[in-house]
C-alpha positions as CSV (number, residue, x, y, z in Angstrom):
1,M,-64.7,67.6,-5.1
2,K,-61.5,68.4,-7.3
3,K,-59.5,65.4,-8.4
4,I,-56.0,64.6,-9.0
5,F,-54.4,61.5,-10.5
6,V,-50.7,60.9,-9.3
7,L,-48.6,59.0,-11.7
8,T,-45.4,57.6,-10.9
9,G,-43.1,54.8,-12.5
10,E,-40.7,53.8,-9.8
11,P,-39.8,54.2,-6.2
12,S,-38.2,57.3,-6.1
13,G,-40.8,59.1,-7.9
14,D,-43.4,57.6,-5.5
15,K,-41.3,59.0,-2.8
16,L,-41.3,62.5,-4.5
17,A,-44.7,62.7,-5.2
18,S,-46.1,61.5,-1.7
19,T,-43.9,64.5,-0.1
20,A,-45.5,67.0,-2.1
21,I,-49.1,65.5,-1.9
22,S,-48.6,65.4,1.8
23,K,-48.2,69.0,2.1
24,L,-51.1,69.6,-0.1
25,Q,-53.1,67.2,2.1
26,K,-52.4,69.5,5.2
27,N,-53.8,72.6,3.9
28,F,-56.5,71.4,1.4
29,S,-58.7,68.1,2.3
30,D,-61.3,68.6,-0.6
31,I,-59.2,66.5,-3.2
32,E,-59.9,62.9,-4.4
33,Y,-56.6,61.3,-5.3
34,L,-56.0,58.2,-7.5
35,S,-52.5,56.7,-8.5
36,V,-49.8,54.5,-9.9
37,G,-47.9,54.6,-6.9
38,G,-46.1,52.7,-4.1
39,S,-45.8,52.3,-0.6
40,N,-45.2,55.9,0.1
41,L,-48.4,57.2,-1.6
42,K,-50.1,54.5,0.0
43,K,-49.1,55.5,3.6
44,I,-50.8,58.9,2.9
45,G,-54.2,57.0,1.6
46,I,-53.7,57.2,-1.9
47,R,-54.9,54.0,-3.9
48,S,-53.0,52.8,-6.7
49,I,-54.5,51.0,-9.7
50,F,-51.9,48.2,-9.7
51,E,-48.5,47.3,-7.8
52,L,-45.7,49.7,-9.1
53,K,-43.3,46.9,-9.4
54,E,-45.4,45.9,-12.5
55,I,-44.1,48.4,-14.6
56,T,-40.4,49.2,-12.8
57,Y,-37.8,47.9,-15.5
58,L,-34.1,48.9,-16.1
59,G,-32.0,49.2,-19.2
60,F,-33.0,49.3,-23.0
61,T,-32.8,45.5,-23.3
62,S,-35.1,45.0,-20.1
63,V,-37.8,47.5,-21.8
64,L,-37.5,45.9,-25.0
65,L,-38.0,42.5,-23.6
66,N,-41.1,43.7,-21.8
67,I,-42.6,46.1,-24.4
68,F,-45.7,44.5,-24.7
69,K,-46.3,44.3,-20.9
70,I,-45.4,48.1,-20.8
71,K,-47.6,49.0,-23.9
72,K,-50.6,47.0,-21.9
73,K,-49.8,49.1,-18.6
74,I,-49.8,52.1,-20.5
75,D,-53.0,51.6,-22.1
76,Q,-54.6,50.2,-19.0
77,T,-53.5,53.3,-16.6
78,V,-54.5,55.7,-19.5
79,D,-57.9,54.1,-19.5
80,E,-58.0,54.4,-15.7
81,I,-57.4,58.2,-15.9
82,L,-60.2,59.0,-18.4
83,K,-62.3,57.1,-16.2
84,F,-61.5,58.9,-13.1
85,N,-61.5,62.2,-15.0
86,P,-59.4,64.2,-12.9
87,E,-58.8,68.0,-13.2
88,I,-54.9,67.4,-13.2
89,L,-52.7,64.6,-14.1
90,F,-49.7,64.9,-12.1
91,S,-46.8,62.9,-13.6
92,V,-43.6,62.3,-11.4
93,D,-40.2,61.4,-13.3
94,S,-39.6,58.1,-15.0
95,P,-40.5,59.7,-18.3
96,D,-40.4,56.4,-20.5
97,F,-43.7,55.5,-18.8
98,T,-45.1,58.7,-17.5
99,L,-45.0,60.8,-20.4
100,R,-46.3,58.1,-22.7
101,V,-49.3,58.1,-20.5
102,A,-49.5,62.0,-20.5
103,E,-49.4,62.2,-24.3
104,K,-52.2,59.7,-24.8
105,V,-54.4,61.0,-22.1
106,K,-54.0,64.7,-23.6
107,K,-55.0,63.7,-27.1
108,K,-58.2,61.8,-25.7
109,N,-59.0,64.5,-23.2
110,P,-57.3,68.0,-23.8
111,K,-59.1,69.5,-20.6
112,I,-56.8,67.4,-18.2
113,K,-54.1,69.7,-17.1
114,T,-50.9,68.1,-17.3
115,I,-48.2,68.7,-14.7
116,H,-44.9,67.0,-14.7
117,Y,-42.4,66.9,-12.0
118,V,-38.8,66.2,-12.8
119,A,-37.9,66.9,-16.1
120,P,-36.1,64.4,-18.3
121,Q,-32.7,64.7,-18.4
122,V,-32.5,66.6,-21.8
123,W,-29.1,67.8,-20.8
124,I,-27.9,64.2,-20.8
125,W,-29.4,63.0,-23.8
126,R,-32.4,63.1,-26.5
127,K,-32.8,66.7,-26.5
128,N,-35.4,66.5,-29.4
129,R,-37.6,65.0,-26.8
130,V,-38.2,68.9,-25.4
131,K,-39.9,69.6,-28.5
132,K,-42.4,66.6,-28.1
133,I,-43.1,67.5,-24.6
134,K,-44.5,71.1,-25.2
135,K,-47.4,69.1,-27.3
136,F,-48.9,67.7,-24.4
137,I,-47.6,69.1,-20.8
138,D,-48.9,71.9,-19.5
139,H,-46.4,73.0,-16.9
140,I,-43.1,71.3,-16.1
141,L,-41.3,71.5,-12.5
142,L,-37.9,71.6,-12.6
143,L,-35.4,70.3,-9.6
144,F,-32.4,72.3,-11.2
145,D,-32.1,75.9,-12.2
146,F,-29.8,75.3,-15.2
147,E,-32.5,73.1,-16.8
148,K,-34.8,76.3,-17.4
149,K,-33.0,77.2,-20.7
150,Y,-33.8,73.9,-22.4
151,F,-37.8,74.4,-21.9
152,D,-37.5,78.3,-22.3
153,E,-36.2,77.8,-25.9
154,E,-39.0,75.7,-26.9
155,K,-41.3,78.2,-24.7
156,I,-42.7,75.5,-22.4
157,Y,-44.1,76.7,-19.3
158,N,-41.8,75.8,-16.4
159,T,-41.0,76.3,-12.7
160,F,-37.7,75.8,-11.0
161,V,-38.8,74.3,-7.6
162,G,-35.6,72.7,-6.2
163,H,-34.6,69.3,-5.2
164,P,-36.4,68.0,-2.0
165,L,-33.3,65.8,-1.5
166,I,-31.1,68.9,-0.9
167,E,-33.9,70.8,1.5
168,N,-32.7,71.7,5.0
169,I,-35.0,69.1,7.0
170,T,-36.0,70.5,10.4
171,T,-38.0,67.5,11.9
172,G,-36.9,66.2,15.1
173,K,-34.3,63.7,15.5
174,T,-35.2,59.9,15.9
175,D,-33.8,58.0,18.4
176,I,-31.5,55.3,17.2
177,N,-30.2,54.2,20.8
178,N,-32.3,50.9,20.5
179,L,-30.6,50.0,16.8
180,P,-27.6,47.8,16.8
181,I,-25.7,50.6,15.1
182,K,-25.3,52.5,18.3
183,D,-21.9,53.8,18.9
184,K,-20.5,52.0,16.1
185,K,-18.5,53.4,12.6
186,I,-21.4,53.2,9.8
187,I,-20.9,53.1,6.5
188,S,-24.2,53.6,4.5
189,V,-24.9,51.7,1.5
190,F,-27.4,52.9,-1.4
191,P,-28.0,50.0,-3.8
192,G,-30.9,51.5,-5.9
193,S,-34.7,51.7,-5.6
194,R,-35.2,49.4,-8.6
195,K,-35.0,45.8,-8.0
196,S,-33.2,45.1,-11.4
197,E,-30.2,47.5,-10.0
198,I,-30.1,45.7,-6.5
199,N,-30.0,42.2,-8.6
200,V,-26.7,43.4,-10.1
201,L,-25.1,45.7,-7.1
202,L,-26.2,43.8,-4.2
203,P,-24.0,40.4,-4.9
204,I,-20.9,43.3,-5.7
205,L,-21.6,45.0,-2.4
206,I,-21.9,42.1,-0.3
207,D,-18.5,40.7,-1.8
208,F,-17.0,44.3,-0.8
209,I,-18.0,43.9,2.7
210,I,-16.6,40.6,3.1
211,L,-13.4,41.9,1.9
212,M,-13.9,44.7,4.8
213,N,-14.6,42.1,7.2
214,K,-11.4,40.1,6.3
215,K,-9.4,43.1,6.9
216,K,-11.0,43.4,10.4
217,F,-12.3,46.7,9.9
218,K,-14.7,47.5,12.7
219,Y,-17.8,49.1,10.6
220,N,-21.2,48.4,10.4
221,F,-22.9,48.6,6.9
222,V,-26.4,49.9,7.0
223,F,-28.2,49.0,3.6
224,H,-30.9,51.9,2.8
225,T,-34.0,50.9,0.7
226,T,-37.5,50.9,0.1
227,D,-40.4,48.9,1.8
228,E,-40.6,47.2,-1.5
229,N,-37.2,45.7,-1.6
230,K,-36.4,45.4,2.2
231,S,-37.4,42.0,2.6
232,F,-35.5,41.0,-0.5
233,I,-32.4,42.4,0.8
234,F,-32.6,41.0,4.3
235,D,-33.1,37.9,3.1
236,Y,-30.3,37.7,0.8
237,V,-28.1,39.3,3.4
238,K,-29.1,36.5,6.1
239,D,-28.0,33.7,3.8
240,K,-24.6,35.2,3.9
241,N,-24.5,35.0,7.8
242,L,-23.0,38.5,7.8
243,K,-23.4,39.9,11.4
244,N,-22.4,43.4,10.6
245,I,-25.1,44.4,8.3
246,D,-28.6,46.1,9.0
247,V,-31.5,46.9,6.4
248,I,-33.7,49.9,7.0
249,S,-36.5,51.4,5.0
250,D,-38.1,53.9,7.5
251,E,-37.4,57.5,6.1
252,N,-36.8,58.8,9.5
253,I,-34.4,56.4,10.7
254,K,-32.4,56.4,7.4
255,R,-32.1,60.1,7.7
256,E,-30.7,59.8,11.1
257,I,-28.4,56.8,10.0
258,L,-27.0,58.7,7.4
259,S,-26.2,61.9,9.6
260,N,-24.2,59.5,11.7
261,S,-22.4,57.7,8.9
262,V,-18.6,58.0,8.3
263,F,-18.9,57.2,4.6
264,A,-21.4,56.1,2.3
265,V,-21.6,53.8,-1.2
266,C,-24.1,55.0,-3.4
267,K,-25.6,53.8,-6.8
268,S,-25.6,56.5,-9.5
269,G,-28.4,58.8,-9.1
270,T,-30.3,61.6,-7.0
271,V,-29.8,59.9,-4.0
272,S,-26.1,60.9,-4.0
273,L,-27.5,64.6,-3.5
274,Q,-29.0,63.6,0.0
275,V,-25.8,62.0,0.8
276,C,-24.0,65.4,0.0
277,N,-26.6,67.3,2.2
278,S,-25.9,65.1,5.1
279,N,-22.3,66.2,4.7
280,V,-21.1,62.4,4.2
281,P,-18.1,61.6,1.9
282,S,-19.0,59.2,-0.7
283,I,-18.5,57.4,-3.7
284,I,-20.6,56.4,-6.6
285,I,-21.1,53.0,-8.4
286,Y,-23.2,51.6,-11.2
287,K,-23.3,48.9,-13.7
288,L,-25.2,48.1,-16.8
289,S,-25.2,44.8,-19.2
290,F,-22.7,45.2,-21.8
291,I,-25.2,46.0,-24.8
292,N,-27.2,48.5,-22.4
293,F,-23.8,50.4,-21.7
294,M,-22.7,50.5,-25.2
295,I,-26.1,51.9,-26.2
296,F,-26.0,54.5,-23.2
297,K,-22.7,55.5,-24.3
298,L,-23.8,56.4,-27.8
299,L,-26.6,58.5,-26.9
300,V,-25.1,60.4,-23.6
301,N,-23.7,64.1,-23.7
302,V,-21.9,64.1,-20.6
303,K,-18.6,62.4,-19.2
304,F,-19.9,61.7,-15.5
305,A,-22.7,59.8,-14.2
306,N,-23.1,61.6,-11.1
307,I,-25.4,65.0,-11.0
308,I,-22.5,66.8,-8.8
309,N,-19.8,65.8,-11.3
310,I,-22.0,66.6,-14.5
311,I,-22.6,70.1,-12.8
312,N,-18.9,70.5,-12.2
313,N,-17.4,68.8,-15.3
314,K,-15.1,67.0,-13.2
315,E,-14.8,64.2,-10.8
316,V,-15.7,65.7,-7.5
317,I,-17.0,62.3,-6.3
318,P,-15.2,59.2,-7.4
319,E,-17.2,57.1,-9.8
320,L,-16.6,53.5,-10.4
321,L,-18.8,52.4,-13.2
322,Q,-18.9,48.9,-15.4
323,G,-15.6,47.1,-15.2
324,E,-14.6,49.4,-12.3
325,C,-17.8,48.4,-10.4
326,N,-16.5,45.6,-8.6
327,A,-15.7,44.7,-5.0
328,K,-12.1,45.2,-5.0
329,E,-12.2,48.5,-6.5
330,I,-14.9,49.5,-4.3
331,Y,-12.9,48.6,-1.6
332,N,-9.5,50.2,-2.7
333,S,-11.7,53.3,-3.1
334,V,-13.5,53.4,0.4
335,I,-10.3,52.3,2.4
336,Y,-8.1,55.1,0.4
337,M,-10.8,57.8,1.4
338,L,-11.4,56.6,4.9
339,K,-7.3,56.4,5.5
340,N,-7.0,60.1,3.8
341,P,-9.7,62.1,5.5
342,D,-8.5,65.5,3.7
343,I,-9.7,64.0,0.6
344,G,-13.4,63.5,2.2
345,K,-13.2,67.0,3.5
346,K,-12.2,68.5,0.0
347,Q,-15.0,66.3,-1.6
348,L,-17.7,68.0,0.7
349,E,-16.3,71.5,0.5
350,E,-16.9,71.2,-3.2
351,C,-20.4,69.3,-2.7
352,N,-21.9,72.2,-0.5
353,L,-20.7,74.9,-2.9
354,T,-22.4,72.8,-5.5
355,L,-25.7,72.4,-3.5
356,R,-25.9,76.2,-2.5
357,G,-26.0,77.0,-6.2
358,I,-29.1,74.5,-6.9
359,R,-31.2,74.4,-3.6
360,S,-34.2,76.6,-4.2
361,K,-35.0,79.4,-1.6
362,S,-38.0,77.3,0.0
363,S,-39.4,74.0,0.3
364,S,-39.5,72.1,-3.1
365,S,-42.5,70.2,-2.2
366,S,-44.2,72.9,-0.8
367,E,-43.9,75.0,-4.0
368,V,-45.2,72.0,-5.9
369,A,-48.1,71.8,-3.4
370,L,-48.6,75.4,-4.2
371,I,-48.5,75.1,-8.0
372,L,-51.2,71.9,-7.7
373,R,-53.7,74.0,-5.9
374,N,-53.3,77.2,-8.0
375,S,-53.8,74.8,-10.9
376,L,-56.9,73.4,-9.4
377,M,-58.3,76.7,-8.6
378,S,-57.5,78.2,-12.0
């Protein structure tokens, strides 16, 4: 039996990996799996060697403070992969963790094929990382077509597979009639997938909702989160005694609620692509500690935080970052856009045009599954 080790470092990578692997499982049952993964991989029957939350850190200072823990987890993961002895090490996103593991594995066992899904954002920072990657990654799978030039220059084998968050999903609609949001105006809220992000953004978002409620706006706010973080957010919201907030983690329900939303407030990240793909106007928020932000500013090569804005080199989607990421500014931005629907309409027109330029011709997850299968057979 062939073996694949699936290596992720955070919930978003776990989700991407599970989507691709589930496609592979449907067509080929003769593969054994082991992983560093979360709830999504667990749902499709893949065991993780430890809890994903043990390695999910945000920000430079958080990494520095946990450097010895991270090194220990890297070494533990490398040992488990070598013991499992897979044909393929399939690493997904989280390059500061997954690529360090892949590099060590390749040095100790060059026969293990290394396939990495979601290229490091070398177009934002640390371009020299490409030269290093070619030494231990056999095949890199790209979400965006414009990334190819960076890897072609270094002659790294790569394939543009597209982004799964902007696939045209054809699954049947989920019935939301029994949910408390029926017949209500919904604002979807995305506070992040990492606990450290949620700790920063959740209090700000709750204060924003309190401001909205004080002005008697009749909106229902739905927090989109992961299974790992649902209880934490639910307990926090419960303590605030706010009646117009729901917390959901089921992917089908999240998709349906998003498509029925009038607006979205999103943590900066790839989830904004899903929001754009659902034709929902939005704003982007994000906040780092002062030290992390200063380090970030020194290293980045782009003006914007959001991928849509980066591609267009202008602010298509409003960004509220650092000092502007506060309840009052979020409130002002949301109300302004809701009161001026033409602005949201123009935003969506530009977003849809951008998405057409970065969408793959077929399903990203299907292409990834096919590449994995072909690599097993070669």
